[in-house]
Backbone bond lengths (Angstrom), bond angles and torsions (degrees), N, CA, C in turn:
res aa  C-N    CA-C-N  psi(-1)  N-CA   C-N-CA  omega(-1)  CA-C   N-CA-C  phi
1 M - - - 1.440 - - 1.507 110.53 -
2 Q 1.267 111.87 144.97 1.447 117.99 -179.75 1.527 109.00 -100.63
3 A 1.292 116.15 137.10 1.460 120.56 -178.58 1.512 110.25 -76.02
4 R 1.281 113.63 141.22 1.460 120.47 178.43 1.521 109.41 -81.89
5 P 1.314 116.93 142.45 1.461 118.08 175.87 1.538 109.59 -67.24
6 E 1.298 114.57 147.96 1.460 119.42 -176.97 1.522 110.22 -65.41
7 G 1.374 116.41 137.00 1.457 121.88 179.55 1.511 113.41 84.65
8 A 1.322 120.22 -3.01 1.453 121.22 -179.06 1.514 109.92 -101.07
9 G 1.324 117.95 138.38 1.459 122.46 174.29 1.517 112.94 81.76
10 A 1.322 114.46 -165.99 1.470 121.43 -177.81 1.521 109.87 -73.69
11 P 1.328 116.20 151.31 1.465 118.80 178.26 1.523 110.26 -69.00
12 D 1.305 115.23 157.29 1.459 120.16 179.65 1.524 109.64 -66.65
13 A 1.331 116.52 152.41 1.459 121.72 -178.35 1.524 112.29 -59.37
14 P 1.321 121.19 -43.89 1.467 119.45 -179.89 1.529 113.25 -60.31
15 D 1.341 117.36 -33.14 1.458 119.81 178.76 1.524 111.55 -66.95
16 V 1.325 118.10 -39.94 1.463 122.65 179.22 1.528 109.55 -65.06
17 L 1.326 116.96 -45.42 1.461 120.19 -179.87 1.525 110.51 -65.20
18 G 1.298 116.91 -36.87 1.459 120.21 178.45 1.522 111.74 -64.91
19 A 1.317 117.98 -39.12 1.464 121.82 178.28 1.527 110.45 -66.67
20 R 1.342 117.51 -40.18 1.468 120.99 178.49 1.523 110.06 -65.22
21 R 1.319 116.77 -40.71 1.461 120.83 178.85 1.526 110.65 -63.42
22 D 1.300 117.16 -39.38 1.464 120.69 179.34 1.532 111.05 -63.45
23 R 1.346 117.35 -43.70 1.466 120.63 177.93 1.520 111.16 -66.16
24 G 1.325 117.49 -39.38 1.464 121.63 179.16 1.517 111.83 -65.93
25 S 1.317 116.69 -41.76 1.469 118.71 -179.95 1.522 110.49 -70.27
26 L 1.310 118.31 -31.72 1.452 121.41 176.67 1.523 110.55 -66.71
27 A 1.332 116.96 -43.20 1.470 120.80 177.99 1.530 110.69 -65.45
28 G 1.325 117.29 -39.98 1.463 120.90 178.04 1.518 111.81 -64.83
29 T 1.315 116.73 -42.30 1.457 121.09 178.26 1.522 110.72 -63.29
30 A 1.328 116.46 -42.52 1.460 120.65 179.08 1.533 110.48 -63.25
31 A 1.336 118.12 -41.22 1.466 121.81 179.36 1.528 110.75 -63.36
32 V 1.318 117.15 -42.77 1.467 120.78 179.34 1.532 110.26 -64.26
33 L 1.322 117.43 -41.70 1.458 120.83 179.10 1.528 111.79 -65.11
34 V 1.317 117.78 -37.34 1.468 121.15 177.43 1.522 110.46 -64.98
35 V 1.318 117.78 -43.47 1.472 121.45 179.31 1.526 110.31 -63.08
36 I 1.305 117.97 -43.30 1.467 121.34 178.95 1.529 110.39 -64.01
37 A 1.332 116.43 -42.32 1.471 119.85 179.08 1.526 111.11 -62.37
38 L 1.318 118.30 -39.99 1.466 121.41 177.74 1.525 111.64 -65.73
39 Q 1.319 116.91 -38.60 1.465 120.48 179.56 1.525 112.04 -66.57
40 I 1.292 117.45 -24.37 1.460 121.12 177.34 1.531 110.25 -91.01
41 A 1.327 117.70 -41.66 1.464 121.40 -172.88 1.528 113.48 -69.63
42 I 1.316 118.33 -42.26 1.469 120.19 -175.70 1.527 111.67 -63.92
43 P 1.329 120.62 -51.72 1.470 118.53 176.37 1.532 113.27 -64.78
44 L 1.330 117.78 -31.94 1.454 120.20 179.40 1.523 110.63 -64.51
45 V 1.319 117.64 -43.98 1.460 121.43 177.76 1.526 109.99 -62.75
46 A 1.329 117.47 -43.87 1.467 120.88 178.84 1.526 111.33 -65.30
47 L 1.313 117.90 -34.81 1.459 121.37 -179.39 1.517 111.63 -68.99
48 L 1.317 117.18 -34.34 1.452 121.08 -176.78 1.527 112.80 -78.38
49 Q 1.330 118.95 -13.08 1.458 121.88 177.42 1.521 108.79 -87.71
50 P 1.346 117.45 160.14 1.469 118.78 -178.22 1.526 111.73 -64.45
51 P 1.344 117.11 140.72 1.465 120.28 -177.47 1.516 111.36 -73.63
52 P 1.286 118.91 158.21 1.456 127.30 -7.82 1.519 110.01 -84.88
53 Q 1.304 117.87 144.44 1.453 123.44 177.52 1.516 109.81 -121.40
54 K 1.293 116.22 132.98 1.454 120.08 176.30 1.523 108.29 -60.24
55 F 1.304 116.48 136.06 1.464 124.81 -178.50 1.522 113.41 70.67
56 G 1.324 118.54 8.29 1.458 122.05 176.71 1.516 109.81 -90.90
57 F 1.327 115.95 167.29 1.458 120.00 -179.70 1.523 111.26 -67.67
58 Q 1.333 116.43 -26.47 1.449 120.98 -178.56 1.523 110.95 -99.33
59 M 1.306 117.20 27.24 1.462 122.29 -173.97 1.523 112.33 -51.53
60 Y 1.314 118.34 -44.24 1.454 120.70 -178.11 1.523 112.68 -105.49
61 S 1.284 118.28 -25.67 1.455 119.98 -174.69 1.515 113.10 -83.75
62 G 1.310 118.67 -10.13 1.454 120.93 -173.19 1.507 116.42 -85.15
63 L 1.319 120.71 -11.20 1.452 120.43 -175.52 1.512 113.05 -74.06
64 G 1.272 119.07 -49.59 1.451 121.44 176.19 1.511 114.00 84.80
65 A 1.324 114.06 -174.98 1.461 121.78 -173.33 1.524 111.66 -73.25
66 V 1.326 113.68 159.50 1.462 121.86 -179.97 1.520 108.57 -111.12
67 T 1.317 115.69 136.75 1.458 120.20 170.36 1.521 107.72 -120.46
68 A 1.327 115.55 136.87 1.458 120.31 -178.49 1.518 109.19 -131.63
69 T 1.321 115.12 137.85 1.452 121.72 178.60 1.520 108.47 -126.91
70 V 1.334 115.39 131.81 1.464 121.96 178.06 1.521 107.21 -114.00
71 I 1.323 116.53 129.39 1.459 121.75 176.19 1.532 107.44 -105.40
72 D 1.338 115.78 124.63 1.470 119.48 -176.62 1.528 110.99 -90.35
73 V 1.344 117.17 -176.94 1.464 122.28 -175.32 1.529 112.13 -65.92
74 D 1.323 118.01 -23.07 1.467 121.61 178.12 1.525 112.17 -85.58
75 G 1.320 118.75 -3.25 1.457 123.02 179.35 1.513 113.92 88.01
76 R 1.315 117.30 7.04 1.471 120.52 179.09 1.526 109.84 -82.89
77 E 1.320 115.33 142.49 1.470 121.02 178.32 1.520 109.48 -96.64
78 H 1.323 115.97 135.04 1.459 122.65 177.26 1.529 107.96 -123.77
79 T 1.316 115.81 124.55 1.463 120.39 176.82 1.525 108.61 -85.29
80 V 1.310 115.57 127.97 1.467 121.29 -179.24 1.523 107.95 -90.43
81 T 1.330 116.01 126.37 1.463 120.20 179.77 1.522 112.51 -121.64
82 E 1.301 118.10 -21.29 1.469 121.82 -177.29 1.525 111.19 -93.72
83 F 1.321 115.98 72.97 1.459 120.46 -179.43 1.527 112.19 -71.51
84 D 1.334 117.24 -28.94 1.466 120.69 -178.07 1.526 111.81 -61.32
85 Q 1.327 117.77 -32.76 1.464 120.34 179.00 1.524 111.25 -70.77
86 L 1.324 116.79 -29.32 1.467 120.53 -178.28 1.523 113.03 -84.15
87 M 1.328 116.65 -40.86 1.464 119.39 -170.62 1.505 115.06 -120.82
88 G 1.283 118.13 8.21 1.457 118.88 179.28 1.507 111.68 89.75
89 K 1.303 118.81 -77.38 1.461 122.80 -178.63 1.519 108.72 -129.56
90 Y 1.314 116.08 114.07 1.458 120.67 177.93 1.522 109.51 -77.43
91 R 1.310 115.69 125.27 1.461 121.33 177.61 1.520 108.60 -130.26
92 P 1.324 117.69 121.69 1.467 119.70 -178.08 1.527 114.02 -72.07
93 D 1.318 118.14 -9.10 1.464 119.69 -179.92 1.527 112.37 -85.98
94 I 1.324 117.97 -1.69 1.466 121.87 -180.00 1.524 108.80 -98.40
95 D 1.313 116.80 144.23 1.457 121.91 176.27 1.528 108.01 -79.67
96 W 1.341 116.91 106.99 1.466 121.50 -175.16 1.521 112.82 -90.95
97 L 1.317 119.20 -9.43 1.458 120.88 -175.90 1.532 114.85 -61.57
98 P 1.309 120.95 -37.53 1.468 118.83 -176.91 1.535 114.27 -67.83
99 L 1.332 119.36 -32.48 1.467 120.18 -171.47 1.526 115.76 -118.69
100 L 1.309 118.11 -25.19 1.460 120.47 -173.98 1.525 113.87 -63.61
101 P 1.332 120.87 -41.93 1.471 118.36 -179.71 1.529 113.36 -57.90
102 E 1.312 117.92 -41.84 1.464 120.44 178.32 1.521 111.67 -65.13
103 A 1.348 116.29 -39.16 1.464 120.21 178.63 1.522 110.92 -64.48
104 L 1.322 116.89 -37.05 1.462 120.34 177.69 1.527 111.15 -67.99
105 C 1.325 117.60 -38.69 1.467 120.36 176.80 1.528 110.74 -60.99
106 E 1.313 116.65 -40.50 1.471 119.96 179.69 1.521 111.86 -71.87
107 S 1.319 118.10 -32.03 1.463 121.83 -176.24 1.527 113.03 -78.73
108 F 1.320 116.98 -34.60 1.461 121.13 -178.53 1.523 109.11 -105.42
109 I 1.301 117.23 109.20 1.467 122.97 -173.97 1.529 111.04 -64.65
110 D 1.333 117.81 -37.21 1.467 121.93 -177.25 1.528 113.18 -85.33
111 A 1.319 118.53 4.90 1.468 121.41 -175.69 1.527 111.12 -69.89
112 V 1.334 114.37 133.21 1.464 121.09 175.52 1.528 109.42 -106.84
113 D 1.312 115.20 -45.59 1.470 122.35 178.52 1.520 109.28 -130.59
114 V 1.332 115.28 148.72 1.463 121.46 176.54 1.520 107.28 -132.21
115 R 1.327 115.03 135.89 1.468 121.30 177.77 1.522 108.04 -127.98
116 V 1.343 116.00 124.95 1.462 121.77 179.37 1.524 107.90 -121.75
117 E 1.338 115.75 132.97 1.462 121.19 -179.79 1.515 109.21 -126.99
118 Q 1.337 115.56 135.37 1.458 121.68 177.16 1.517 108.52 -149.75
119 S 1.312 116.22 122.71 1.476 123.50 177.47 1.527 112.57 55.43
120 G 1.310 116.65 41.46 1.456 120.15 177.94 1.518 114.17 80.45
121 R 1.309 117.47 -4.03 1.461 120.74 177.00 1.523 108.06 -99.08
122 V 1.326 117.11 142.76 1.459 121.88 -175.98 1.513 109.58 -129.27
123 R 1.331 115.09 140.90 1.467 121.49 173.21 1.520 108.03 -134.29
124 S 1.306 116.16 123.00 1.458 122.04 178.41 1.516 109.39 -120.23
125 I 1.335 116.12 140.25 1.462 120.20 176.77 1.525 108.88 -137.66
126 E 1.313 114.98 158.53 1.460 121.46 172.79 1.514 108.00 -98.05
127 C 1.307 115.71 134.26 1.472 120.60 179.32 1.522 109.31 -88.96
128 G 1.274 114.20 151.03 1.457 116.02 174.31 1.433 111.83 134.48
């Protein structure tokens, strides 16, 4: 066999495969870096927003305690403390604002107004 002069003709097969491998490893490295960046960025964005945030580190711990006040027909305020009797198991990690005021209206016959507060958010309703 006669040797080909350097730079003439098609490139050798190992050189072509080496170039393809380099492009493939670059794409793989870029994909891994994107996945790692997403795993850091998504919780970081959720952490920087006020709690509780879905998918944040404080997802369940951020809600906090509930305070409820019932105002009766005489205008007296009663603070509700026995949530376990009303709802079975009181858990501070659950958002009680959507359903608790109505449950308090049904539980207290003399209730005129109900105010429920959780994590700085307040919901008040009139019973009747």
